[in-house]
VMD Tcl script that draws the C-alpha trace (Angstrom):
set ca {
  {47.32 -5.61 77.43}
  {45.62 -8.86 76.38}
  {42.24 -7.39 77.33}
  {42.85 -4.36 75.10}
  {43.85 -6.58 72.20}
  {40.67 -8.66 72.55}
  {38.54 -5.52 72.64}
  {40.13 -4.25 69.40}
  {39.60 -7.65 67.73}
  {35.92 -7.75 68.73}
  {35.46 -4.22 67.42}
  {36.96 -5.11 64.02}
  {34.75 -8.19 63.70}
  {31.62 -6.16 64.44}
  {32.57 -3.54 61.85}
  {33.30 -6.21 59.22}
  {29.97 -7.87 59.85}
  {28.15 -4.57 59.55}
  {29.83 -3.82 56.20}
  {28.89 -7.25 54.86}
  {25.33 -6.72 56.06}
  {25.10 -3.36 54.31}
  {26.47 -4.93 51.12}
  {23.91 -7.72 51.29}
  {21.08 -5.22 51.78}
  {22.28 -3.13 48.82}
  {22.48 -6.25 46.60}
  {18.97 -7.33 47.63}
  {17.57 -3.86 46.93}
  {19.22 -3.78 43.48}
  {17.85 -7.23 42.65}
  {14.37 -6.19 43.77}
  {14.57 -3.02 41.64}
  {15.49 -5.00 38.53}
  {12.68 -7.42 39.17}
  {10.11 -4.62 39.41}
  {11.34 -3.00 36.21}
  {10.93 -6.22 34.22}
  {14.59 -7.21 34.07}
  {17.18 -5.98 31.60}
  {16.07 -3.46 28.97}
  {14.92 -5.32 25.81}
  {17.08 -4.91 22.75}
  {15.74 -2.46 20.20}
  {14.62 -3.89 16.88}
  {16.81 -3.02 13.92}
  {15.42 -0.17 11.86}
  {14.78 -2.43 8.83}
  {12.64 -4.99 10.66}
  {9.45 -2.91 10.45}
  {8.34 -1.79 6.99}
  {5.69 0.77 6.18}
  {4.31 1.09 2.67}
  {1.40 2.89 1.09}
  {-1.07 1.65 -1.50}
  {1.22 3.11 -4.17}
  {3.84 0.48 -3.19}
  {1.54 -2.55 -3.08}
  {3.19 -5.92 -3.59}
  {2.12 -9.51 -4.14}
  {0.91 -11.00 -0.86}
  {-0.35 -7.77 0.71}
  {-3.84 -7.72 2.26}
  {-6.20 -4.91 1.29}
  {-9.37 -4.28 3.29}
  {-12.23 -2.62 1.40}
  {-15.45 -1.84 3.28}
  {-14.58 -4.49 5.88}
  {-13.80 -7.16 3.27}
  {-10.27 -8.58 2.91}
  {-8.63 -9.07 -0.48}
  {-5.27 -10.64 -1.28}
  {-3.00 -8.90 -3.75}
  {-2.22 -11.81 -6.07}
  {-0.63 -9.85 -8.90}
  {0.85 -6.40 -9.42}
  {1.65 -4.32 -12.50}
  {4.23 -1.59 -11.81}
  {3.99 1.23 -14.38}
  {6.74 3.73 -15.19}
  {6.25 6.56 -17.67}
  {9.29 8.83 -17.88}
  {9.85 8.59 -14.12}
  {6.19 8.87 -13.13}
  {5.19 5.62 -11.43}
  {1.90 4.06 -10.45}
  {0.61 0.59 -9.65}
  {-2.25 -1.69 -10.59}
  {-2.92 -4.59 -8.18}
  {-5.14 -7.59 -8.86}
  {-7.10 -8.11 -5.64}
  {-8.87 -11.42 -5.05}
  {-11.41 -12.66 -2.51}
  {-12.73 -15.99 -3.78}
  {-14.74 -15.08 -6.90}
  {-14.64 -11.34 -6.25}
  {-11.77 -9.96 -8.35}
  {-10.93 -6.27 -8.54}
  {-8.15 -4.06 -9.83}
  {-6.87 -1.26 -7.62}
  {-5.10 1.40 -9.71}
  {-3.19 3.89 -7.56}
  {-1.39 7.10 -8.56}
  {-2.15 7.27 -12.28}
  {-2.39 11.08 -12.33}
  {0.87 12.99 -12.21}
  {-0.47 15.89 -10.14}
  {-2.72 16.37 -7.13}
  {-3.44 13.97 -4.29}
  {-2.82 10.26 -4.74}
  {-5.70 8.93 -6.84}
  {-7.23 5.52 -6.12}
  {-9.48 3.68 -8.56}
  {-11.30 0.49 -7.62}
  {-12.15 -1.27 -10.88}
  {-13.22 -4.53 -12.48}
  {-12.19 -5.90 -15.86}
  {-14.97 -5.55 -18.41}
  {-14.64 -8.52 -20.72}
  {-17.85 -7.61 -22.56}
  {-16.38 -4.39 -23.96}
  {-15.21 -4.90 -27.55}
  {-12.08 -2.97 -28.40}
  {-10.30 -3.81 -31.64}
  {-8.93 -0.48 -32.83}
  {-7.61 2.83 -31.56}
  {-9.79 3.87 -28.58}
  {-12.24 6.71 -29.34}
  {-12.52 10.11 -27.65}
  {-15.80 9.01 -26.06}
  {-16.51 5.55 -24.70}
  {-19.87 4.03 -23.72}
  {-19.77 1.11 -21.29}
  {-23.15 -0.14 -20.10}
  {-25.23 2.96 -19.52}
  {-22.31 5.26 -18.70}
  {-20.64 7.58 -21.21}
  {-16.96 8.29 -20.59}
  {-14.79 10.97 -22.17}
  {-11.06 10.74 -22.77}
  {-8.96 12.60 -20.20}
  {-5.33 11.48 -20.68}
  {-3.28 8.92 -22.57}
  {0.29 7.75 -22.69}
  {2.74 4.86 -22.89}
  {4.41 3.16 -19.93}
  {7.00 0.48 -19.25}
  {5.43 -2.18 -17.03}
  {6.85 -4.87 -14.77}
  {4.52 -7.82 -14.19}
  {4.55 -9.77 -10.92}
  {2.40 -12.60 -9.53}
  {-0.90 -13.91 -10.87}
  {-2.40 -11.34 -13.24}
  {-5.31 -13.43 -14.49}
  {-6.02 -13.08 -18.19}
  {-3.48 -10.28 -18.51}
  {-0.70 -12.66 -17.56}
  {-1.83 -15.20 -20.14}
  {-2.70 -13.13 -23.17}
  {0.06 -12.45 -25.66}
  {2.44 -14.80 -23.86}
  {3.05 -12.32 -21.01}
  {4.59 -13.94 -17.96}
  {5.13 -12.80 -14.39}
  {8.53 -11.21 -13.88}
  {8.71 -9.83 -17.41}
  {8.79 -6.21 -18.56}
  {6.35 -5.03 -21.22}
  {5.28 -1.83 -22.95}
  {1.69 -0.72 -22.52}
  {-0.33 2.09 -24.09}
  {-3.08 3.47 -21.89}
  {-6.12 5.77 -22.12}
  {-7.82 7.26 -19.05}
  {-11.53 8.10 -19.22}
  {-13.75 9.94 -16.75}
  {-17.52 10.32 -16.47}
  {-19.93 12.25 -14.29}
  {-19.34 11.75 -10.58}
  {-16.70 9.20 -9.62}
  {-17.12 6.86 -12.61}
  {-13.87 6.15 -14.42}
  {-12.41 3.74 -16.98}
  {-8.98 2.75 -18.25}
  {-8.19 1.13 -21.60}
  {-4.83 -0.61 -22.00}
  {-3.19 -1.97 -25.12}
  {-0.77 -4.87 -24.70}
  {0.63 -5.72 -28.11}
  {-2.42 -6.30 -30.27}
  {-4.68 -7.01 -27.27}
  {-6.83 -4.50 -25.40}
  {-8.33 -4.72 -21.96}
  {-10.90 -2.43 -20.36}
  {-11.15 -1.63 -16.65}
  {-14.02 0.37 -15.26}
  {-15.15 1.40 -11.80}
  {-15.01 4.37 -9.48}
  {-12.55 6.72 -7.85}
  {-12.50 6.15 -4.08}
  {-11.08 7.91 -1.06}
  {-7.96 6.65 0.70}
  {-9.91 6.42 3.96}
  {-12.06 3.56 2.61}
  {-9.09 1.22 2.03}
  {-6.58 -0.24 4.48}
  {-3.30 -1.92 3.57}
  {-1.71 -4.66 5.67}
  {1.80 -5.43 4.49}
  {2.30 -9.10 3.65}
  {5.14 -11.23 4.96}
}
mol new
graphics top color blue
foreach p $ca { graphics top sphere $p radius 0.5 }
foreach p [lrange $ca 0 end-1] q [lrange $ca 1 end] { graphics top cylinder $p $q radius 0.2 }
display resetview
């Protein structure tokens, strides 16, 4: 009887040891699997952490690359004319200063104009139907009046007429086109005029990197 009892006890101990061994092997395999897969699954970033914008939504601090050259958007004018919105950004790379006007036309593909301010052009009265700047003759295409929000450093625009960043102003504008891609914009801010001229460019020539 004692011999039978001992045999049963030995059998139970062997079975218990085997179960513990199987459990240990399963735990080791699971640990190895997690290690190979790089550990716990990383948490997904909240949907608002990554922001995508187009040139039409440029803001102060964005970086714009033009023909491999980086410009900083130091100032932005946001235009609104009866719900139609476009933007003019003052882009700066040291002494190279340009204005990127995006989306001025109401219809068609998003238009992009890369322009410089022409301080030599004298404009003291109502802009004419035809405009000659340098050796290029421009003809009037469209005109209107927009409500504008000023942000950042806008150069002479921010200083003339007491206009300050963060304010809202009214602006009258005239759009001119010439042969090819030449284009010009005249703006009236109070009693002051400014003239921008340059060329229409394709979206593929400009890259936008959203600022922090």
